[in-house]
N, C-alpha and C positions, 0 to 999 in steps of 0.2 A: 551349882552353875545355874544361872537363871536364863530365861529365854533371851533377854537382852544381850548377855555376854556370849551366848551361843551364836546368836545372829551376827554379832560383831566379828567373832572368830571365823565364821563361815564367809563373811563378806570380804575378808582380807585377801589381797592378791598374793598367793603363795607361789608364784611362778618365778623361776630363776632367770638369769640373763640369756640362757640358751633355749628358753621355751619357744617352740614353734619353728626351730631350725632343724631341718632334716639332715641326717648324716649321709655322706657319700655311699655308705654301705647299703642304705635303702635304695638308692638309685641303681646300684649294681644288681641288687636282687630283682628289682622290677625289670631291668633290661634283660637279665637272664631268663626270667619268666616269660617275657614277650618273645625272646628267641626260641625258647622251648615250645611255646604255643605255635609259633610259625612253622617250626619243623614238624610238629605233630599234624598240623593241618595239611602241610605238603605231603606227608606220608599217607594220610588218609585219602587225599585226592588221587594219589598214585594207585592205591588199592581199589578205589572206586572205578578207575579207568579199566582195571583188569576184569571187572564183573561183566557178565553178559547183559545185553540190553533187556532180555526177558528170560524168565526162568520157566517158561512154558516148555513142555516136552516137544521135541521136533516131530515125533510120530505120535499123535494123540490117539492111542489105542485105549480101550477100556482097561481099567486096573485089573490085575489078576487077583484071585482069591487070596493068595498068599505069596508074598515076595520075600526078598532077603530081610526087609525091615519089619516083618510081621512078628509079633510076640505070641508064641504058641502057648505060653503059660499064663496068659492074662485072663480076663473075665470071660466066663462061658455062660450063655443064657440057659435058664432052666428048660427042660424038655418035658 
């Protein structure tokens, strides 16, 4: 195969009569994806509305040395 015959073979238009036409299945898939995205955005907005405006504590007292979330088995500084 020479360079000339390879370039001729690559230059041929090997597309059929259906080239470039989308099937209705593709449209259905895109519409379903758009509907799913809209439902997810709507659900996310509903969850955002349930969140408080601020996560600041209502009674800003100093933190305790140990509360329920403190890990007692963690790192201990050397004495």
